[in-house]
A tleap script that builds the chain and sets N, CA, C and O, in Angstrom:
source leaprc.protein.ff14SB
mol = sequence {
  NMET ASP LEU ALA GLU LEU THR SER LYS ALA
  ALA SER ALA VAL SER GLY GLY GLY ALA PHE
  GLY LYS LYS VAL LYS PHE ASP PHE GLY ASP
  VAL GLY LYS LEU LEU ILE ASP GLY PRO GLY
  GLY THR ALA THR ASN ASP ASP GLU ASP ALA
  ASP ALA THR ILE LYS VAL SER TRP ASP ASP
  PHE VAL LYS LEU THR ASN GLY ASP LEU ASP
  GLY THR MET ALA PHE MET GLN GLY LYS LEU
  LYS VAL GLU GLY ASP MET SER VAL ALA MET
  GLN LEU GLN SER LEU MET SER LYS PHE CSER
}
set mol.1.N position { -31.207 -100.593 -57.352 }
set mol.1.CA position { -32.168 -99.227 -57.373 }
set mol.1.C position { -31.439 -97.956 -57.760 }
set mol.1.O position { -30.239 -97.689 -57.712 }
set mol.2.N position { -32.536 -97.207 -58.177 }
set mol.2.CA position { -32.493 -95.674 -58.784 }
set mol.2.C position { -33.360 -94.637 -57.899 }
set mol.2.O position { -34.121 -94.807 -56.946 }
set mol.3.N position { -32.921 -93.469 -58.621 }
set mol.3.CA position { -33.350 -92.704 -57.293 }
set mol.3.C position { -34.994 -92.683 -57.281 }
set mol.3.O position { -35.515 -92.159 -56.296 }
set mol.4.N position { -35.769 -93.170 -58.217 }
set mol.4.CA position { -37.035 -93.308 -58.382 }
set mol.4.C position { -37.740 -94.246 -57.405 }
set mol.4.O position { -38.780 -94.099 -56.764 }
set mol.5.N position { -36.874 -95.243 -57.478 }
set mol.5.CA position { -37.147 -96.572 -56.478 }
set mol.5.C position { -37.020 -96.278 -55.005 }
set mol.5.O position { -37.688 -96.742 -54.082 }
set mol.6.N position { -35.836 -95.249 -54.967 }
set mol.6.CA position { -35.775 -95.113 -53.587 }
set mol.6.C position { -36.600 -93.978 -52.866 }
set mol.6.O position { -36.878 -94.046 -51.668 }
set mol.7.N position { -37.004 -92.841 -53.751 }
set mol.7.CA position { -37.937 -91.790 -53.509 }
set mol.7.C position { -39.437 -92.508 -52.966 }
set mol.7.O position { -40.239 -92.227 -52.075 }
set mol.8.N position { -39.348 -93.508 -53.940 }
set mol.8.CA position { -40.744 -94.071 -53.408 }
set mol.8.C position { -41.179 -94.936 -52.142 }
set mol.8.O position { -42.252 -94.936 -51.539 }
set mol.9.N position { -39.775 -95.828 -51.881 }
set mol.9.CA position { -39.300 -96.232 -50.578 }
set mol.9.C position { -39.253 -95.459 -49.572 }
set mol.9.O position { -39.887 -95.661 -48.536 }
set mol.10.N position { -38.524 -94.529 -49.768 }
set mol.10.CA position { -38.538 -93.197 -48.522 }
set mol.10.C position { -39.982 -92.832 -48.649 }
set mol.10.O position { -40.646 -92.933 -47.617 }
set mol.11.N position { -40.474 -92.500 -49.536 }
set mol.11.CA position { -41.947 -91.929 -48.890 }
set mol.11.C position { -42.680 -93.075 -48.238 }
set mol.11.O position { -43.546 -92.759 -47.422 }
set mol.12.N position { -42.469 -94.354 -48.468 }
set mol.12.CA position { -43.507 -95.310 -47.853 }
set mol.12.C position { -43.252 -95.423 -46.252 }
set mol.12.O position { -44.134 -95.838 -45.499 }
set mol.13.N position { -41.879 -94.989 -45.766 }
set mol.13.CA position { -41.460 -95.327 -45.021 }
set mol.13.C position { -41.555 -93.965 -43.990 }
set mol.13.O position { -41.185 -93.973 -42.816 }
set mol.14.N position { -42.199 -92.674 -44.783 }
set mol.14.CA position { -42.604 -91.555 -43.720 }
set mol.14.C position { -44.049 -91.045 -43.768 }
set mol.14.O position { -44.464 -89.990 -43.287 }
set mol.15.N position { -44.895 -92.185 -44.579 }
set mol.15.CA position { -46.115 -91.666 -44.863 }
set mol.15.C position { -46.635 -91.956 -43.547 }
set mol.15.O position { -46.282 -92.807 -42.729 }
set mol.16.N position { -47.877 -90.758 -43.489 }
set mol.16.CA position { -48.449 -90.608 -41.761 }
set mol.16.C position { -47.681 -90.705 -40.692 }
set mol.16.O position { -47.748 -91.322 -39.629 }
set mol.17.N position { -46.819 -89.855 -41.263 }
set mol.17.CA position { -45.925 -89.416 -39.763 }
set mol.17.C position { -45.026 -90.031 -39.389 }
set mol.17.O position { -44.118 -90.171 -40.208 }
set mol.18.N position { -44.875 -90.583 -38.209 }
set mol.18.CA position { -44.128 -91.555 -37.821 }
set mol.18.C position { -43.066 -91.207 -36.597 }
set mol.18.O position { -43.611 -90.661 -35.638 }
set mol.19.N position { -42.152 -91.351 -36.517 }
set mol.19.CA position { -41.179 -91.305 -35.269 }
set mol.19.C position { -40.120 -90.645 -35.809 }
set mol.19.O position { -39.204 -90.225 -35.101 }
set mol.20.N position { -40.169 -90.426 -37.716 }
set mol.20.CA position { -39.053 -88.916 -37.644 }
set mol.20.C position { -39.558 -87.733 -38.141 }
set mol.20.O position { -40.104 -87.563 -39.231 }
set mol.21.N position { -39.280 -86.701 -37.029 }
set mol.21.CA position { -39.981 -85.606 -37.189 }
set mol.21.C position { -38.911 -84.279 -37.834 }
set mol.21.O position { -38.792 -83.125 -37.422 }
set mol.22.N position { -38.228 -84.976 -38.985 }
set mol.22.CA position { -37.373 -83.429 -39.304 }
set mol.22.C position { -37.339 -83.647 -40.463 }
set mol.22.O position { -37.787 -84.693 -40.931 }
set mol.23.N position { -36.768 -82.653 -41.229 }
set mol.23.CA position { -36.679 -82.977 -42.449 }
set mol.23.C position { -35.070 -83.129 -42.854 }
set mol.23.O position { -34.308 -82.241 -42.471 }
set mol.24.N position { -34.702 -83.918 -43.400 }
set mol.24.CA position { -33.271 -83.996 -44.326 }
set mol.24.C position { -33.185 -84.286 -46.073 }
set mol.24.O position { -33.926 -84.814 -46.903 }
set mol.25.N position { -32.225 -83.809 -46.084 }
set mol.25.CA position { -31.880 -83.919 -47.843 }
set mol.25.C position { -30.681 -84.826 -47.891 }
set mol.25.O position { -29.639 -84.900 -47.240 }
set mol.26.N position { -31.203 -85.486 -48.893 }
set mol.26.CA position { -29.712 -86.120 -49.426 }
set mol.26.C position { -29.274 -85.774 -50.778 }
set mol.26.O position { -29.992 -85.754 -51.778 }
set mol.27.N position { -27.988 -85.495 -50.710 }
set mol.27.CA position { -27.660 -85.038 -52.353 }
set mol.27.C position { -26.620 -85.671 -52.789 }
set mol.27.O position { -25.536 -85.834 -52.230 }
set mol.28.N position { -26.931 -85.979 -53.675 }
set mol.28.CA position { -26.260 -87.375 -54.568 }
set mol.28.C position { -25.446 -86.731 -55.879 }
set mol.28.O position { -24.885 -87.386 -56.758 }
set mol.29.N position { -25.512 -85.591 -55.803 }
set mol.29.CA position { -24.503 -84.552 -56.826 }
set mol.29.C position { -25.343 -84.903 -57.763 }
set mol.29.O position { -26.548 -84.788 -57.542 }
set mol.30.N position { -24.738 -85.549 -59.368 }
set mol.30.CA position { -25.576 -85.323 -60.533 }
set mol.30.C position { -26.638 -86.141 -60.646 }
set mol.30.O position { -27.543 -85.967 -61.462 }
set mol.31.N position { -26.568 -87.162 -59.747 }
set mol.31.CA position { -27.745 -87.900 -59.674 }
set mol.31.C position { -29.204 -87.689 -59.102 }
set mol.31.O position { -30.251 -88.277 -59.372 }
set mol.32.N position { -28.950 -86.729 -58.286 }
set mol.32.CA position { -30.382 -85.862 -57.803 }
set mol.32.C position { -30.338 -85.771 -56.245 }
set mol.32.O position { -29.356 -86.037 -55.551 }
set mol.33.N position { -31.531 -85.364 -55.820 }
set mol.33.CA position { -31.617 -84.897 -54.209 }
set mol.33.C position { -32.737 -86.048 -53.827 }
set mol.33.O position { -33.311 -86.628 -54.749 }
set mol.34.N position { -32.977 -86.303 -52.739 }
set mol.34.CA position { -34.168 -86.860 -51.818 }
set mol.34.C position { -34.629 -85.934 -50.870 }
set mol.34.O position { -33.966 -85.884 -49.834 }
set mol.35.N position { -35.542 -85.232 -50.957 }
set mol.35.CA position { -35.918 -84.840 -49.752 }
set mol.35.C position { -36.899 -85.434 -48.856 }
set mol.35.O position { -38.017 -85.695 -49.302 }
set mol.36.N position { -36.483 -85.781 -47.124 }
set mol.36.CA position { -37.332 -86.598 -46.879 }
set mol.36.C position { -38.208 -85.491 -45.814 }
set mol.36.O position { -37.467 -85.198 -44.876 }
set mol.37.N position { -39.288 -84.947 -45.729 }
set mol.37.CA position { -39.924 -84.520 -44.563 }
set mol.37.C position { -40.806 -85.323 -43.932 }
set mol.37.O position { -41.883 -85.650 -44.429 }
set mol.38.N position { -40.407 -85.677 -42.827 }
set mol.38.CA position { -40.693 -86.338 -41.551 }
set mol.38.C position { -41.924 -85.714 -41.419 }
set mol.38.O position { -42.969 -86.023 -41.990 }
set mol.39.N position { -41.713 -84.712 -40.538 }
set mol.39.CA position { -43.389 -83.656 -40.312 }
set mol.39.C position { -44.729 -83.743 -41.189 }
set mol.39.O position { -45.828 -83.710 -40.635 }
set mol.40.N position { -44.590 -83.859 -42.625 }
set mol.40.CA position { -45.326 -84.229 -43.586 }
set mol.40.C position { -45.561 -85.295 -44.333 }
set mol.40.O position { -46.281 -85.506 -45.309 }
set mol.41.N position { -44.806 -85.950 -43.685 }
set mol.41.CA position { -44.691 -87.492 -44.687 }
set mol.41.C position { -44.578 -87.947 -45.969 }
set mol.41.O position { -45.186 -88.826 -46.580 }
set mol.42.N position { -43.556 -87.083 -46.323 }
set mol.42.CA position { -43.578 -87.055 -47.706 }
set mol.42.C position { -41.785 -87.184 -47.872 }
set mol.42.O position { -40.792 -86.846 -47.228 }
set mol.43.N position { -42.087 -87.852 -49.082 }
set mol.43.CA position { -40.217 -87.925 -50.026 }
set mol.43.C position { -40.606 -87.388 -51.053 }
set mol.43.O position { -41.713 -87.504 -51.580 }
set mol.44.N position { -39.143 -86.378 -51.608 }
set mol.44.CA position { -39.331 -86.039 -53.142 }
set mol.44.C position { -37.984 -85.905 -53.602 }
set mol.44.O position { -37.022 -86.352 -52.978 }
set mol.45.N position { -37.918 -85.376 -54.542 }
set mol.45.CA position { -36.779 -85.014 -54.936 }
set mol.45.C position { -36.630 -83.522 -55.586 }
set mol.45.O position { -36.152 -83.169 -56.664 }
set mol.46.N position { -37.294 -82.692 -54.390 }
set mol.46.CA position { -37.151 -81.248 -55.079 }
set mol.46.C position { -35.893 -81.012 -53.792 }
set mol.46.O position { -35.550 -81.716 -52.842 }
set mol.47.N position { -35.426 -79.644 -54.315 }
set mol.47.CA position { -34.513 -79.238 -53.791 }
set mol.47.C position { -34.643 -77.944 -52.549 }
set mol.47.O position { -33.922 -76.988 -52.833 }
set mol.48.N position { -35.346 -77.794 -51.395 }
set mol.48.CA position { -35.698 -77.183 -50.596 }
set mol.48.C position { -34.841 -77.448 -49.335 }
set mol.48.O position { -34.231 -78.507 -49.185 }
set mol.49.N position { -34.816 -76.189 -48.213 }
set mol.49.CA position { -33.837 -76.262 -47.092 }
set mol.49.C position { -34.526 -77.127 -46.250 }
set mol.49.O position { -35.715 -77.391 -46.068 }
set mol.50.N position { -33.382 -77.528 -45.747 }
set mol.50.CA position { -33.887 -79.058 -44.370 }
set mol.50.C position { -32.923 -78.882 -43.341 }
set mol.50.O position { -31.855 -78.283 -43.473 }
set mol.51.N position { -33.381 -79.476 -42.229 }
set mol.51.CA position { -32.776 -79.559 -40.926 }
set mol.51.C position { -31.349 -79.990 -40.675 }
set mol.51.O position { -30.600 -79.832 -39.711 }
set mol.52.N position { -31.177 -80.725 -42.120 }
set mol.52.CA position { -29.354 -81.307 -42.375 }
set mol.52.C position { -29.639 -81.846 -43.891 }
set mol.52.O position { -30.712 -82.264 -44.325 }
set mol.53.N position { -28.624 -81.749 -44.456 }
set mol.53.CA position { -28.240 -82.089 -45.495 }
set mol.53.C position { -27.221 -82.911 -45.724 }
set mol.53.O position { -26.093 -82.470 -45.503 }
set mol.54.N position { -27.387 -84.403 -46.258 }
set mol.54.CA position { -26.087 -85.032 -46.457 }
set mol.54.C position { -25.971 -85.495 -47.968 }
set mol.54.O position { -26.880 -85.899 -48.693 }
set mol.55.N position { -24.454 -85.318 -48.299 }
set mol.55.CA position { -23.594 -84.905 -48.998 }
set mol.55.C position { -23.257 -86.553 -49.566 }
set mol.55.O position { -22.799 -87.098 -48.562 }
set mol.56.N position { -23.268 -87.322 -50.411 }
set mol.56.CA position { -22.967 -89.123 -50.229 }
set mol.56.C position { -23.352 -89.254 -51.759 }
set mol.56.O position { -24.417 -88.901 -52.265 }
set mol.57.N position { -22.147 -89.897 -52.463 }
set mol.57.CA position { -22.313 -90.186 -53.546 }
set mol.57.C position { -23.435 -91.119 -53.777 }
set mol.57.O position { -24.251 -91.330 -52.879 }
set mol.58.N position { -23.534 -91.771 -55.099 }
set mol.58.CA position { -24.720 -92.325 -55.046 }
set mol.58.C position { -24.228 -93.808 -54.571 }
set mol.58.O position { -24.707 -94.450 -53.636 }
set mol.59.N position { -23.180 -94.194 -55.416 }
set mol.59.CA position { -22.427 -95.424 -55.169 }
set mol.59.C position { -22.133 -96.247 -53.654 }
set mol.59.O position { -22.091 -97.434 -53.330 }
set mol.60.N position { -21.921 -94.661 -52.770 }
set mol.60.CA position { -21.680 -94.928 -51.329 }
set mol.60.C position { -22.781 -95.211 -50.711 }
set mol.60.O position { -22.775 -96.151 -49.915 }
set mol.61.N position { -23.869 -94.525 -50.921 }
set mol.61.CA position { -25.487 -94.783 -50.778 }
set mol.61.C position { -25.707 -95.971 -50.920 }
set mol.61.O position { -25.704 -96.613 -49.869 }
set mol.62.N position { -25.893 -96.500 -51.801 }
set mol.62.CA position { -26.279 -97.647 -52.069 }
set mol.62.C position { -25.467 -98.850 -51.068 }
set mol.62.O position { -26.028 -99.851 -50.623 }
set mol.63.N position { -24.249 -98.540 -50.879 }
set mol.63.CA position { -23.539 -99.239 -50.140 }
set mol.63.C position { -23.798 -98.747 -48.711 }
set mol.63.O position { -23.042 -99.515 -48.116 }
set mol.64.N position { -24.224 -98.164 -47.978 }
set mol.64.CA position { -24.793 -97.699 -47.139 }
set mol.64.C position { -26.103 -98.302 -46.786 }
set mol.64.O position { -26.379 -98.779 -45.686 }
set mol.65.N position { -26.664 -98.255 -47.528 }
set mol.65.CA position { -28.168 -98.754 -47.041 }
set mol.65.C position { -28.177 -100.572 -47.227 }
set mol.65.O position { -28.966 -101.290 -46.613 }
set mol.66.N position { -27.084 -101.109 -48.242 }
set mol.66.CA position { -26.895 -102.716 -48.709 }
set mol.66.C position { -26.079 -103.101 -46.922 }
set mol.66.O position { -26.163 -104.215 -46.406 }
set mol.67.N position { -25.674 -102.436 -46.555 }
set mol.67.CA position { -24.691 -102.568 -44.889 }
set mol.67.C position { -23.266 -102.743 -45.485 }
set mol.67.O position { -22.390 -103.242 -44.779 }
set mol.68.N position { -23.029 -102.388 -46.639 }
set mol.68.CA position { -21.579 -102.827 -46.946 }
set mol.68.C position { -20.691 -101.799 -46.797 }
set mol.68.O position { -19.497 -101.970 -47.043 }
set mol.69.N position { -21.224 -100.518 -46.342 }
set mol.69.CA position { -20.410 -99.469 -45.712 }
set mol.69.C position { -20.880 -98.795 -44.322 }
set mol.69.O position { -21.917 -98.134 -44.270 }
set mol.70.N position { -20.243 -98.957 -43.461 }
set mol.70.CA position { -20.834 -98.371 -41.927 }
set mol.70.C position { -20.683 -97.077 -42.455 }
set mol.70.O position { -19.926 -96.700 -43.350 }
set mol.71.N position { -21.838 -96.182 -41.513 }
set mol.71.CA position { -22.169 -94.556 -41.732 }
set mol.71.C position { -21.246 -93.994 -41.293 }
set mol.71.O position { -20.734 -93.166 -42.047 }
set mol.72.N position { -20.573 -94.195 -39.790 }
set mol.72.CA position { -19.502 -94.079 -39.176 }
set mol.72.C position { -17.783 -93.835 -39.807 }
set mol.72.O position { -16.969 -92.918 -39.692 }
set mol.73.N position { -17.779 -94.640 -40.225 }
set mol.73.CA position { -17.010 -95.037 -41.528 }
set mol.73.C position { -16.516 -94.265 -42.596 }
set mol.73.O position { -15.415 -93.858 -42.965 }
set mol.74.N position { -18.031 -94.174 -43.087 }
set mol.74.CA position { -17.789 -93.426 -44.283 }
set mol.74.C position { -17.690 -91.738 -44.037 }
set mol.74.O position { -17.122 -91.013 -44.855 }
set mol.75.N position { -18.366 -91.188 -42.711 }
set mol.75.CA position { -18.189 -89.798 -42.463 }
set mol.75.C position { -16.422 -89.896 -42.215 }
set mol.75.O position { -15.718 -89.292 -43.025 }
set mol.76.N position { -15.770 -90.657 -41.100 }
set mol.76.CA position { -14.522 -90.147 -41.035 }
set mol.76.C position { -13.654 -90.506 -42.199 }
set mol.76.O position { -12.494 -90.102 -42.116 }
set mol.77.N position { -13.978 -91.178 -43.258 }
set mol.77.CA position { -12.802 -91.316 -44.591 }
set mol.77.C position { -13.648 -90.284 -45.412 }
set mol.77.O position { -13.589 -90.506 -46.621 }
set mol.78.N position { -14.608 -88.950 -44.970 }
set mol.78.CA position { -15.078 -87.949 -45.986 }
set mol.78.C position { -16.244 -88.779 -47.160 }
set mol.78.O position { -16.858 -88.011 -47.901 }
set mol.79.N position { -16.406 -89.656 -47.245 }
set mol.79.CA position { -17.279 -90.252 -48.071 }
set mol.79.C position { -18.790 -89.767 -47.978 }
set mol.79.O position { -19.621 -90.061 -48.836 }
set mol.80.N position { -19.119 -88.854 -46.649 }
set mol.80.CA position { -20.575 -88.948 -46.355 }
set mol.80.C position { -20.174 -87.521 -45.590 }
set mol.80.O position { -19.237 -87.532 -44.792 }
set mol.81.N position { -20.746 -86.569 -45.796 }
set mol.81.CA position { -20.789 -85.022 -45.653 }
set mol.81.C position { -21.781 -84.765 -44.932 }
set mol.81.O position { -22.847 -85.246 -45.316 }
set mol.82.N position { -21.787 -83.868 -43.559 }
set mol.82.CA position { -23.382 -83.726 -43.310 }
set mol.82.C position { -23.285 -82.223 -42.472 }
set mol.82.O position { -22.627 -81.844 -41.503 }
set mol.83.N position { -24.595 -81.389 -43.637 }
set mol.83.CA position { -24.272 -79.822 -43.123 }
set mol.83.C position { -25.447 -79.402 -42.318 }
set mol.83.O position { -26.427 -79.970 -42.800 }
set mol.84.N position { -25.787 -78.669 -41.316 }
set mol.84.CA position { -26.988 -78.726 -40.533 }
set mol.84.C position { -26.905 -79.537 -39.206 }
set mol.84.O position { -25.928 -80.179 -38.818 }
set mol.85.N position { -27.769 -79.433 -38.756 }
set mol.85.CA position { -27.793 -80.276 -37.475 }
set mol.85.C position { -27.557 -82.047 -37.705 }
set mol.85.O position { -28.293 -82.973 -38.047 }
set mol.86.N position { -26.558 -81.953 -37.431 }
set mol.86.CA position { -25.733 -83.424 -37.139 }
set mol.86.C position { -26.475 -84.672 -36.344 }
set mol.86.O position { -26.391 -85.859 -36.657 }
set mol.87.N position { -27.296 -84.057 -35.127 }
set mol.87.CA position { -28.134 -84.765 -34.628 }
set mol.87.C position { -29.274 -85.632 -35.635 }
set mol.87.O position { -29.637 -86.803 -35.522 }
set mol.88.N position { -29.618 -84.762 -36.488 }
set mol.88.CA position { -30.392 -85.011 -37.182 }
set mol.88.C position { -30.220 -86.504 -38.275 }
set mol.88.O position { -31.064 -87.377 -38.477 }
set mol.89.N position { -28.947 -86.395 -38.790 }
set mol.89.CA position { -28.319 -87.541 -39.455 }
set mol.89.C position { -28.308 -88.569 -38.694 }
set mol.89.O position { -28.679 -89.649 -39.153 }
set mol.90.N position { -27.819 -88.438 -37.179 }
set mol.90.CA position { -27.974 -89.628 -36.589 }
set mol.90.C position { -29.259 -90.478 -36.178 }
set mol.90.O position { -29.250 -91.442 -35.413 }
set mol.91.N position { -30.560 -89.843 -36.945 }
set mol.91.CA position { -31.549 -90.243 -35.869 }
set mol.91.C position { -32.082 -90.909 -37.407 }
set mol.91.O position { -33.296 -91.039 -37.560 }
set mol.92.N position { -31.170 -91.310 -38.493 }
set mol.92.CA position { -31.561 -91.908 -39.684 }
set mol.92.C position { -31.309 -93.010 -39.701 }
set mol.92.O position { -31.555 -93.539 -40.785 }
set mol.93.N position { -30.826 -93.771 -38.808 }
set mol.93.CA position { -30.203 -95.096 -38.784 }
set mol.93.C position { -31.686 -95.920 -38.958 }
set mol.93.O position { -31.825 -96.715 -39.887 }
set mol.94.N position { -32.457 -95.735 -38.270 }
set mol.94.CA position { -33.806 -96.758 -38.317 }
set mol.94.C position { -34.829 -96.228 -39.384 }
set mol.94.O position { -35.886 -96.840 -39.539 }
set mol.95.N position { -34.526 -95.035 -40.171 }
set mol.95.CA position { -35.428 -95.126 -41.301 }
set mol.95.C position { -34.905 -95.589 -42.638 }
set mol.95.O position { -35.573 -95.888 -43.628 }
set mol.96.N position { -33.370 -95.597 -42.471 }
set mol.96.CA position { -32.409 -96.237 -43.645 }
set mol.96.C position { -32.414 -97.667 -43.969 }
set mol.96.O position { -32.089 -98.350 -44.940 }
set mol.97.N position { -32.956 -97.894 -42.666 }
set mol.97.CA position { -33.527 -100.035 -42.663 }
set mol.97.C position { -34.109 -100.129 -43.701 }
set mol.97.O position { -33.829 -100.803 -44.693 }
set mol.98.N position { -35.415 -99.069 -43.400 }
set mol.98.CA position { -36.510 -99.302 -44.763 }
set mol.98.C position { -36.236 -99.096 -46.149 }
set mol.98.O position { -37.122 -99.188 -46.999 }
set mol.99.N position { -34.697 -98.741 -46.495 }
set mol.99.CA position { -34.458 -98.203 -47.934 }
set mol.99.C position { -33.771 -99.567 -48.543 }
set mol.99.O position { -33.297 -99.581 -49.679 }
set mol.100.N position { -33.765 -100.483 -47.849 }
set mol.100.CA position { -33.318 -101.442 -48.985 }
set mol.100.C position { -33.691 -102.459 -49.230 }
set mol.100.O position { -33.214 -103.080 -50.180 }
savepdb mol mol.pdb
quit
């Protein structure tokens, strides 16, 4: 999976609104960014303000989506950092299952 494929999957997951009503940005460093706009029902690679920003390497993100890395453990080990509203990050679990 690459960033373009992930962006497409994320857009499908949030299109038409749904249960995820926040904006969250994934910052993958040099690989790029993924901005999920729950209220707008879109996913882009824009670098805009979000309710929460999750900083994680691309490799670790792929492991998270494949179930090879636990989100809580990644956070505790410093592999995943959350800036902003932590509760938004905690709501992502159901959405993330649609990315794999």
